[in-house]
MMTF fields as JSON, N, C-alpha, C and O atoms, coordinates in Angstrom:
{
  "mmtfVersion": "1.0.0",
  "mmtfProducer": "UNKNOWN",
  "numBonds": 295,
  "numAtoms": 296,
  "numGroups": 74,
  "numChains": 1,
  "numModels": 1,
  "chainsPerModel": [1],
  "groupsPerChain": [74],
  "chainIdList": ["A"],
  "bondAtomList": [4, 2, 8, 6, 12, 10, 16, 14, 20, 18, 24, 22, 28, 26, 32, 30, 36, 34, 40, 38, 44, 42, 48, 46, 52, 50, 56, 54, 60, 58, 64, 62, 68, 66, 72, 70, 76, 74, 80, 78, 84, 82, 88, 86, 92, 90, 96, 94, 100, 98, 104, 102, 108, 106, 112, 110, 116, 114, 120, 118, 124, 122, 128, 126, 132, 130, 136, 134, 140, 138, 144, 142, 148, 146, 152, 150, 156, 154, 160, 158, 164, 162, 168, 166, 172, 170, 176, 174, 180, 178, 184, 182, 188, 186, 192, 190, 196, 194, 200, 198, 204, 202, 208, 206, 212, 210, 216, 214, 220, 218, 224, 222, 228, 226, 232, 230, 236, 234, 240, 238, 244, 242, 248, 246, 252, 250, 256, 254, 260, 258, 264, 262, 268, 266, 272, 270, 276, 274, 280, 278, 284, 282, 288, 286, 292, 290],
  "bondOrderList": [1, 1, 1, 1, 1, 1, 1, 1, 1, 1, 1, 1, 1, 1, 1, 1, 1, 1, 1, 1, 1, 1, 1, 1, 1, 1, 1, 1, 1, 1, 1, 1, 1, 1, 1, 1, 1, 1, 1, 1, 1, 1, 1, 1, 1, 1, 1, 1, 1, 1, 1, 1, 1, 1, 1, 1, 1, 1, 1, 1, 1, 1, 1, 1, 1, 1, 1, 1, 1, 1, 1, 1, 1],
  "groupList": [{"groupName": "UNK", "atomNameList": ["N", "CA", "C", "O"], "elementList": ["N", "C", "C", "O"], "formalChargeList": [0, 0, 0, 0], "bondAtomList": [1, 0, 2, 1, 3, 2], "bondOrderList": [1, 1, 2], "singleLetterCode": "X", "chemCompType": "L-PEPTIDE LINKING"}],
  "groupTypeList": [0, 0, 0, 0, 0, 0, 0, 0, 0, 0, 0, 0, 0, 0, 0, 0, 0, 0, 0, 0, 0, 0, 0, 0, 0, 0, 0, 0, 0, 0, 0, 0, 0, 0, 0, 0, 0, 0, 0, 0, 0, 0, 0, 0, 0, 0, 0, 0, 0, 0, 0, 0, 0, 0, 0, 0, 0, 0, 0, 0, 0, 0, 0, 0, 0, 0, 0, 0, 0, 0, 0, 0, 0, 0],
  "groupIdList": [1, 2, 3, 4, 5, 6, 7, 8, 9, 10, 11, 12, 13, 14, 15, 16, 17, 18, 19, 20, 21, 22, 23, 24, 25, 26, 27, 28, 29, 30, 31, 32, 33, 34, 35, 36, 37, 38, 39, 40, 41, 42, 43, 44, 45, 46, 47, 48, 49, 50, 51, 52, 53, 54, 55, 56, 57, 58, 59, 60, 61, 62, 63, 64, 65, 66, 67, 68, 69, 70, 71, 72, 73, 74],
  "secStructList": [7, 7, 7, 7, 2, 2, 2, 2, 2, 6, 7, 7, 7, 7, 7, 1, 7, 7, 7, 6, 6, 7, 3, 3, 3, 3, 3, 3, 6, 6, 3, 3, 3, 3, 3, 3, 3, 3, 3, 3, 7, 1, 1, 3, 3, 3, 3, 3, 3, 3, 7, 6, 6, 6, 7, 7, 3, 3, 3, 3, 3, 3, 3, 6, 6, 6, 7, 7, 7, 7, 7, 5, 7, 7],
  "xCoordList": [-160.678, -159.223, -158.412, -158.655, -157.471, -156.877, -155.809, -155.185, -155.397, -154.383, -153.291, -153.581, -152.149, -150.937, -150.513, -150.768, -149.808, -149.366, -148.41, -148.544, -147.5, -146.793, -147.756, -147.521, -149.069, -149.746, -150.442, -150.74, -150.745, -151.597, -150.845, -151.353, -149.414, -148.677, -147.769, -147.141, -147.922, -146.919, -145.585, -144.818, -145.008, -143.786, -143.275, -144.083, -142.161, -141.43, -140.777, -140.033, -141.074, -140.266, -138.972, -138.901, -137.807, -136.564, -135.7, -135.627, -135.369, -134.769, -133.204, -132.166, -133.486, -131.877, -132.249, -133.385, -131.22, -131.108, -131.925, -131.775, -132.642, -132.972, -132.211, -131.764, -131.987, -130.937, -131.526, -132.628, -130.572, -131.411, -131.234, -130.282, -132.238, -132.542, -133.643, -134.311, -133.754, -134.869, -136.233, -136.535, -136.999, -138.231, -139.134, -139.126, -139.974, -140.546, -142.215, -142.709, -142.771, -144.09, -144.46, -144.025, -145.303, -145.403, -146.876, -147.548, -147.524, -148.711, -148.642, -147.879, -149.478, -149.458, -150.884, -151.407, -151.615, -152.838, -153.948, -154.576, -154.07, -154.875, -154.835, -155.757, -153.886, -153.489, -152.085, -151.281, -151.757, -150.362, -149.819, -150.477, -148.655, -147.937, -146.674, -145.854, -146.421, -144.804, -144.127, -144.725, -142.819, -142.091, -140.611, -140.253, -139.788, -138.498, -137.597, -137.566, -136.916, -136.105, -134.925, -134.102, -135.061, -134.049, -133.088, -132.101, -133.415, -132.305, -132.417, -133.555, -131.676, -131.661, -130.646, -129.452, -131.261, -130.78, -130.562, -130.848, -130.146, -130.103, -131.865, -132.3, -132.482, -133.736, -134.684, -135.773, -134.559, -135.866, -135.229, -134.032, -136.451, -136.083, -137.056, -137.969, -136.669, -137.489, -137.816, -136.919, -138.91, -139.479, -140.23, -141.218, -139.695, -140.32, -141.597, -141.352, -142.563, -143.684, -144.287, -144.019, -144.934, -145.75, -147.534, -148.08, -148.152, -149.642, -150.407, -150.539, -150.975, -151.619, -152.614, -152.824, -153.352, -154.469, -154.067, -154.611, -152.975, -152.682, -151.148, -150.729, -150.58, -149.496, -148.132, -146.969, -148.699, -147.528, -146.573, -146.906, -145.308, -144.32, -144.428, -144.506, -144.427, -144.592, -143.282, -142.75, -142.702, -141.606, -142.263, -142.887, -142.112, -142.458, -141.516, -140.485, -141.441, -140.317, -141.3, -142.474, -140.461, -140.931, -139.953, -138.771, -140.219, -139.335, -139.106, -140.008, -137.858, -137.227, -137.889, -138.164, -138.018, -138.519, -139.775, -140.235, -140.664, -142.186, -142.076, -142.76, -141.516, -141.624, -141.058, -140.354, -141.388, -141.156, -141.812, -143.038, -141.216, -141.793, -141.445, -140.237, -142.24, -141.715, -141.166, -141.916, -139.902, -139.042, -139.063, -139.245, -138.885, -138.833, -137.277, -136.703, -136.651, -135.235, -135.16, -135.73, -134.561, -134.523, -133.204, -133.019],
  "yCoordList": [-136.546, -136.32, -136.66, -135.902, -137.672, -137.743, -136.933, -136.659, -136.475, -135.581, -136.507, -137.372, -136.373, -137.081, -136.363, -135.257, -137.434, -136.942, -135.564, -134.588, -135.607, -134.316, -133.137, -132.166, -133.377, -132.13, -131.751, -130.574, -132.71, -132.303, -131.804, -131.071, -132.267, -131.645, -130.304, -129.527, -130.333, -129.076, -129.516, -128.579, -130.638, -131.112, -131.848, -132.534, -131.754, -132.286, -133.731, -133.772, -134.717, -135.872, -136.022, -135.971, -136.227, -136.145, -137.934, -138.452, -138.416, -139.661, -139.525, -139.033, -140.06, -140.602, -141.038, -140.956, -141.469, -142.478, -141.423, -140.201, -142.038, -141.099, -141.209, -142.302, -140.143, -139.776, -139.5, -138.97, -139.969, -139.096, -137.668, -136.956, -137.451, -135.855, -135.316, -134.308, -136.347, -135.836, -135.723, -136.323, -134.728, -134.933, -135.535, -135.139, -136.459, -137.514, -137.454, -137.036, -138.015, -137.973, -139.393, -140.15, -140.008, -141.182, -141.704, -140.754, -142.687, -143.123, -143.555, -144.432, -142.879, -143.207, -143.01, -141.913, -144.028, -143.946, -143.317, -142.284, -143.919, -143.73, -142.391, -142.088, -141.692, -140.253, -140.21, -140.918, -139.355, -139.138, -137.934, -136.975, -138.212, -137.214, -136.91, -137.741, -135.758, -135.44, -136.178, -136.37, -136.699, -137.021, -136.822, -136.54, -136.982, -136.86, -138.396, -139.06, -138.666, -139.844, -139.579, -138.664, -140.827, -140.838, -141.973, -142.047, -142.878, -143.836, -144.667, -144.843, -144.983, -145.617, -147.208, -147.213, -148.214, -149.466, -149.884, -149.032, -150.948, -151.644, -151.663, -150.995, -152.338, -152.824, -151.941, -152.01, -150.861, -150.197, -148.795, -148.51, -147.889, -146.345, -146.452, -147.249, -145.621, -145.339, -143.82, -143.06, -143.411, -142.062, -141.5, -142.085, -140.374, -139.816, -138.744, -137.908, -138.759, -137.812, -137.2, -137.799, -136.279, -135.77, -135.824, -135.278, -136.561, -136.418, -135.091, -134.538, -134.499, -133.325, -133.263, -132.221, -134.56, -134.543, -134.464, -133.798, -135.344, -135.676, -134.689, -134.439, -134.301, -133.892, -134.796, -134.43, -136.055, -137.173, -137.305, -137.111, -137.63, -138.008, -139.648, -140.357, -140.132, -141.283, -141.654, -140.806, -143.124, -143.492, -144.689, -145.581, -144.664, -145.647, -146.32, -145.658, -147.593, -148.306, -148.671, -149.005, -148.519, -148.765, -149.55, -149.323, -150.413, -151.149, -150.267, -149.561, -150.227, -149.42, -149.47, -148.547, -150.655, -151.07, -150.634, -150.311, -150.483, -150.23, -148.733, -148.147, -148.091, -146.916, -145.638, -144.755, -145.66, -144.731, -143.535, -143.585, -142.284, -141.005, -140.024, -139.953, -138.906, -137.729, -136.889, -136.481, -136.413, -135.733, -134.391, -134.135, -133.319, -132.161, -131.739, -131.808, -131.346, -131.009, -129.563, -129.082, -128.83, -127.51, -126.974, -125.757],
  "zCoordList": [12.969, 12.896, 14.185, 15.125, 14.43, 15.782, 16.036, 15.01, 16.99, 17.461, 17.983, 18.81, 17.571, 18.213, 19.702, 20.179, 20.156, 21.355, 21.142, 21.88, 20.117, 19.756, 19.958, 20.677, 19.106, 19.065, 20.204, 20.403, 21.019, 22.189, 23.328, 24.177, 23.357, 24.268, 23.839, 24.558, 22.576, 22.01, 21.992, 21.773, 22.148, 22.25, 20.956, 20.331, 20.586, 19.553, 20.056, 21.036, 19.412, 19.946, 19.294, 18.066, 20.121, 19.829, 19.739, 20.853, 19.09, 19.59, 20.213, 19.77, 21.188, 21.755, 23.274, 23.739, 23.905, 24.893, 26.083, 26.081, 26.892, 28.123, 29.204, 29.554, 29.826, 30.786, 31.996, 32.134, 33.127, 34.548, 34.581, 34.263, 34.986, 34.905, 34.098, 34.328, 32.873, 31.796, 32.653, 33.684, 31.88, 32.061, 31.232, 30.066, 31.557, 30.313, 30.841, 31.888, 29.721, 29.735, 29.914, 29.045, 31.033, 31.2, 31.425, 31.829, 31.334, 31.555, 33.072, 33.478, 33.828, 35.435, 35.986, 35.793, 36.698, 37.48, 36.267, 36.498, 35.224, 34.201, 33.414, 32.656, 33.581, 32.867, 32.6, 33.207, 31.66, 31.081, 32.118, 32.521, 32.379, 33.573, 33.356, 32.962, 33.581, 33.734, 34.718, 35.777, 34.552, 35.648, 35.279, 34.136, 36.301, 36.223, 36.488, 37.524, 35.191, 35.438, 36.45, 36.406, 37.582, 38.463, 38.391, 39.121, 37.464, 37.509, 35.963, 35.527, 35.452, 34.187, 34.128, 34.429, 33.773, 33.625, 32.193, 31.352, 31.801, 30.603, 30.113, 29.175, 30.753, 30.72, 31.219, 30.648, 32.418, 32.815, 33.155, 33.175, 33.45, 33.985, 35.268, 35.486, 35.87, 37.197, 37.042, 36.676, 37.273, 37.047, 38.442, 38.887, 39.05, 39.92, 39.517, 38.648, 39.96, 39.501, 40.795, 41.837, 40.86, 41.895, 41.564, 40.606, 42.545, 42.29, 42.367, 43.459, 41.112, 41.417, 42.475, 43.095, 42.743, 43.572, 45.241, 46.121, 45.325, 46.829, 47.117, 48.247, 46.025, 46.462, 46.738, 46.913, 46.711, 46.97, 46.046, 44.877, 46.321, 45.188, 45.016, 46.019, 43.863, 43.558, 42.74, 42.024, 42.879, 41.846, 41.006, 41.58, 39.801, 38.929, 38.396, 38.274, 37.953, 36.836, 35.859, 36.021, 34.577, 33.255, 32.504, 32.766, 31.638, 30.755, 29.762, 29.312, 29.326, 28.5, 27.003, 26.236, 26.892, 25.061, 25.137, 24.042, 26.27, 26.258, 26.379, 25.539, 27.057, 27.543, 26.625, 27.115, 25.494, 24.582, 24.849, 24.76, 25.209, 25.777, 25.34, 25.111, 25.042, 24.714, 25.521, 26.408, 25.516, 26.567, 26.208, 25.018, 27.147, 26.96, 27.015, 28.102, 25.984, 26.337, 26.167, 25.188, 26.947, 26.97, 26.632, 26.613]
}
């Protein structure tokens, strides 16, 4: 039986537009990571995340049509 991302993370997916400041799960360096949305345009979103192994802060760009992510909204 396959587990869904919602089951693995304990989060529920909510449909709405991603906004600056949202925490999102995205695929980075071969694994799923949490990051914060820092910029949103019509086509792309930019996510800032910290590497757990090095502590370095990274920025990554994702195409909005592909970057369907699970967000945690408090």
